[in-house]
N, C-alpha and C positions, 0 to 999 in steps of 0.2 A: 716831422713827418714828411716823406717825399710827396711830389706832385701827383705821381702815379697812384700811390696810396690814398691820397685825398680824393682824386677822382672816383676810385673804387668805393670808398667809404660813402660818398654822396650818392652814388648808383645804388648801393645796397640799401641805403636809407629810403630811397624812392620805392624800391621793391617792398620794403617792410610797410611803408605807408599804404601801398596798394593792397597788400595782404589784410592789414587791419581794416581798411575801407570795405573789403569784400567779406569780412566775417559774417554779416547777417544773412548771407545766402547759404551758409553751411549747415543749417539745422535740419535739413532734410536730405535724402539720398539724391534726389533730382537736383537740389541746390548744390550740394558739395561736388557732384560728379558731372553736372551738366549746366550749372548756373541758371537753373530753371528753364532752359530752353528759350532765352529771351535775348540773345546776343545779336548786335547789328552787324551788318554785312562787313564792315571795316575791321572789326575785331575777329570775325570768323576767317576772313581772308589772311590777315597777318598772323593770327594764331596757327592757322593750317600750315602756312610756309615755315614759320619759325620752328614749329614742332617737327615738321618733316625733314628739316635740314640738319640741325644739331652741330655739334662740334666737328662732325664729319665733313661739314661744308667748308669751314674756315681752316681746319687742320688737314683732314683727310683729302678732300677734293683739291685744295691747293697743293698739297704734297703730291698728288697724283699728277698734276699739271707740271709740277717741278720734275718728276721722274720721267714721264713719257712725252712731254711737251704738248703740241696741238692736237694730238691723238685724244687727249682727254675732253676735247670739245664734243666728241661723240656722247659723253656722258650728258652734257647739257641738252643735246638733242633728246636724248631718252628721257630726261627728267621733264622736260616741257611737254613731250607726247604723253608721258604717264599721268602728269597732273592734269592735263587738259581731258584726257580720257576719264579720269576719276570725277572731275567736276561735271562733264557732260553725260556720262553714263550712269554713275552711281549717286551723286549727291542729292538731286531733287527727289528721286524716287525713295531714296533712303530717308530723307526728312519726312516725306509724307507717310511712309510706312511705319517709322518710328513714332510718329505722333499717333497714328491710329491704333498702335498696339501698347501705347504707353511705356515704350522701351527706354531704358537708361543706358544699357551697355550693348556692345556688338552681339554677346551671346544672347541677350534678350531678343534681339532682332532675328537671330538664327533659330531660336526656338519658338518664336511666337506662332508659327503656322501649324505646329504639330502637337499631337498628345504624346510626349516622350516621357512615359512615366518612370523610365529609369534614369532620366536626366543625362542620357549619353551625350547629346549635343553640347549642353552646357558644361558638362564635366570635362569633356575633351577640350573644348574651347579654353576653359580655365587653365588647364595643365600647359597647353601650348603658350597661352599668354604669360604665364608665370615664368616658364623656362626662357622664353625668348627676351621677355622684358628685363630679367635679371641679367642676361648677357648683355643687352642693349644698354642698360643703365651703367653696368660695369665699365663698358667701353667709354661712356661719357665721363665717368669718374677718372678714368685714364686720361682723357682730354683735358679735364680740369687740372690734374697734377702737371701735365705738360705746359698748360697756359701759365700757371703761377710760376713754374721753374723758368720758363723762357723770359717772362716779363720781369719778375721781381727777384729772380735768383733764389726763390724758395725751395726747400727740399721737396722732392716729387711727393712723397707720402704726406707731408704737411700741406701741400697744396690740395690733395685730394680731400683730406679732412676738412679744411677750411672751407673750400668751396662747397662741400656737401651740407655742411651746417647751414648755410644760408638757403640753399635750394630746398632742402627738407623743411627748414623752418617755415618759409612763406607759403609752400604747398600745404603744410599742416594747418596753419591759421586760416588761409583764405579759400583753399579749395579751388574748383575749376574756375570761378569768376577771377580770382586773383591770378591764376595761371594764365587765363586769356588776356587779361588786360596788361599783365607783365609781358606777355608774348608780343603785344603791340609796341611796347617800348623797346623790347629787344629786337624786334623785327625791323623797326626804323633804324636803330643803331647799326644792325648788320647791313641794311641797305646802304647806308651812308659809309660805312667802312669798306664795303665791296665796290664802291665807287672811287673812293679816294686812294685806297692803297694800291690797286692795280694801275691807276693813272699816275701815281707818283713813281711807281716802279718803271713804267715805260718812259717818263720824262727823264729819270735818273740814268736810264740806260742810253739816252739819246734819241729816243723815239722807237717806233715799232720796227722800222727797217734795221736798226742797230740791234735790237733784240734778236731779230731773225738771223742777221749775219753772225752775231756771237754764238747762237745755238748751232748754226751749220758748222762752225769751227769745232764745237764740242762733239756733235754727232748729227749729220744730216737728217737722220730719222726723226729728230725732235721737231722739225718743221714740216713733216709729212704726215697728213692725216690717214694715210693708207699704208704706212710703213711699220705696222705692228710686227710683222715678221715676213721672212721670205715665202713665197708660194701663195697661191690664191685662197685655199680653203682655211687656213689658220687666220689669215687676215679678216675674212668674212666672219668668222667665228668670234674674233676678238671685238670687231665692231658691234656685232649683234649682242655681245655680252655687255659692252658699254651702254648700248641703247636700252637694253633690258633691265638696266637699274632703275628706270622709271616704272616698270610693270608692277611693283608691289604697291604703288599708289592706289591701285584698285581695291587693295584688301587690308592694308595695315590698319588696326583698330584705333591707334592713337590719332589718326586723321579722320576716319570714318565718324567718330563721335563729335568731330568739329561740325560736320554737317548736321548732325542730330541737335546741336546746340543752338542753331540759328533761329531768329525770331519767326521767320515765315519763309515761303517760297521766293518771295520778291528778294529778300536778302541773299538768298542763295545765288540767284542769278546775277546780282550785282557783285557779290564776292568773288565769283570765278574769274571775272575780268581782272579785277585787282590782284588776285592771286597769281594768275599766269603772268601778269606784267612783272610783278616784283620777283618771281622765281627766275625768270630769264635774267635779271641783273645779278641776283644772287649767284647763280651757277656760273654764268659767263665771267663774272667778276672773280670768283674764286679760282677758276682755271687760269685766267689771264694773270692773276697775281703770281701763281705758281710758275707760269711760263716766263714772265718777265724777271721773277726772282732768280730762276736758273741762270739767266744771263748776267745778273748782278753778283750773286753769291753761289758760284759752282762749288761742288764738292762738300755740300753740307752732309754731316754724318746722318742726321735724321730729317728727311724731306719734309715731314709733317710739322716742322717748326718753321717753315719758311715764312708763313704769315707773320708770327711774332718777331722773326728776324727783320723783315721788311719794315714792320712797324717801329721797332726800337732803333733802326738805323737810318731811317729816312724822315723821321718826324722829331720835333722838340718833345720834351718829357711829358708835357701836359696832353699832347695829341697822342702820344704813346700810350699814356694812361687811359685815354678814352678807347684806344684800340684794344687794350687788355679787356676793357669792359665789353667790346664788341664780341671778342672771342668767348668770354664768359656767358654773354647773351646767348650766343648760338648754342652752348652747352646747356644752359639752365632752361631755355624754352623747350628742350625735348626731355630733360630729365623729369622736370615737374610733371609733364603730361604722362610720361611712362609710369611714374610713381602712382598717379591717380588712376591709370588703367589697371595696373596690378591690384591696387587696393579694392578697386570695384569688382575685379574678378573674385576676390576673397570675400568680401562683405555682401555685395549684392547677389553675385551669381552663386557663391557657395553657401554662405551662411543663411541668407534670406530665402533664395529660391530652392537650392538643393536640400538643405537641411530643414528648411521650413520655419525658421524662428518667427515668433510673433512680437519680438520686441519693437519698440516705437522707432520711428524715423529718426528722431533725434538721437536715440541711443545708438543705432547703426551708424549714423554719420559720425558719431564720436569714435566708434570702433574703427571706422574707415580712416580717421586720422592717426590712430595708433598704428594700424597695419602700414600706413604710408611711412611712418618713421621706421618700422622694423624692416620693410624692404629696402629702404634707402641704406640702412646700417648694414645689411647683408652685402649690398653692392659696393660700399665703401670698403669692407673687409676684403672683398675679392679684387677690387681695383687697386689697392696698394701693394698687392703681391708683385706685379711686375708690369712695366709699360708696354703692353702689347701694341700691335699695329692697329691703329684705330679704324683705318679704311676697311681693312678686312674683316675686323670684328663686327663693326656695325652692318657691313653688307650681309653677313651670315644671319644676323637677327632680322634685318630688313627683309631678306628673301624667305626666311622661314615664316614670318608673320604673313607676308604677302601671298605666298603659295598656299598657306593654310586657309586664309579667309577671303582672298580675292576671288577665286572660281565659285565658292559657295555663295558669296554675297550676290554675284551676278546671276547665279541660279535662283536665288530667293526672290530677286526683284524682277526677273524677266522670264523664268520658266514656270508656267502654271501647273505642271505635273511634277514638280520636285517633291521629293519624299524625304523623310527624316533619315532613311538609310543612305540616300544620296548625299545628304549633307554630311553625315558622319564619315562615309567613305571619302567624300572630297576633301574634308578637313585633314583626315589622317593621311590620306595618300599624298596630297600636296606637301604637307609638312615632312613626312617621312622621306620622300623622294628628294626634296630640297636639302635635307640635312645629309642623307645617304650620298648623294651626289658630291656634295662638298667634301665629305670624309673620305670617299673611296673612289670616285670616278672622275672628278674635275681634272686632276692632273694628266689623265690618260686621254682627255678630249680637248686639248689645247686651252684648258682653262675656261670652258663654256660656262657662263654664270648660272649658278644653280637654280635660280628663279625661273629659268626657261624650262628645264624638264619638270621642276616642281609645279609651275602653273599649268602646264600641259597635263600632267598626271592629274592635277585637281579637277581641271574641267572635264577630262574624260570620265573620271569616276563619278563626279556630280551628276552629270547628264546621263552617263551609261547606267549607273545603278538606279538612278531615279526612273529612267525609262523601263528597266526590267522589273522594278518592284511595283511601279504604278500599273504595269500589265497585269501583275499578279492579283492586285486589288479588285 
């Protein structure tokens, strides 16, 4: 057995142990989906960051740094602004409101204020979550296949299947508590990897000055943060698009439930400081690895393999094995949370709330585990079809969820005259505009990121329709 495989086996054994330890919390819906709302700040902070970043961070964002150079640091700016806004604008109010209304899911929160006899709010939210989460998880399965292929030489499809077995397995057994504590392990590993790999790449290049000199020879635009294209407006649009990648932090449900799972308000306040600090290292490290990697290994066929390439070439086998674990950690920490999010949409929001089943909490939590496996299996089947571009695929799902739920969540928490019609309109409008922009308009507007028009549409409809319908009442 190679050293890399040995490291991987040890890591997976740790995850399995955490899942078994967490089993006792999985016999109720609140336990399976929110760990009983009892998590300490350090778990909430690391789980939020690990869940938000995914394989997109280590493969997609480092690949972006490889492709466009220092311009990718605009994404770092956007993510820091986005997560800061989410912690300061959303987190504490959402925690308080979620506790007051006994909410377990984001659709619970959105529907809590209204007598929605047709369950439109919850039904629309469920459909959006299931569609976007399936796409999102599929992208992570693609990342799994790329990681195993790059590090172990495994066939792409085999890598997808092997990785998915472990991810689905510990999510099935341990629920949200297992997911959150494994996120801590995974988040710490990601943090270490995103310090060590970019540092090693810079040293191997001869220092940051040599990195810049090398990139200038390849293409001077690689060292200019304002060189996205010629002419003023396209440059501003490109920069705005990079920064707006942080906008969906205000609304993606897999992050919002992290705030709801905290023990109390004091834990939220401490968690946001830890989260912001760690995310800065995450994102800056990923971009730097890609930029320095371009100097060392120009001409890669697939830019999204730069992190595995650096890991394999700059470190001995045991460290390379640990860095494979870092990449898998980034993927797993998002997939497990997305699987629980989709499962809760089916069991809690659809079966218990919309259909109105009277089955026991333990029975429903068992159904949730089965649904988790089914959704994971669907994503595996989709993921092995072809290795799509992770960065674009994740961004589409990220923006769709953020545009659908960000504006209405701000409205729920801050606008006293919000109506159910406003919530329905905002969700649908934000989601549809985001998807339509990506499909039909983005190419004609210099690649303007779809979350920008999606979020604007969601805000206008949430507040506009609520104002009109509250006047009517």
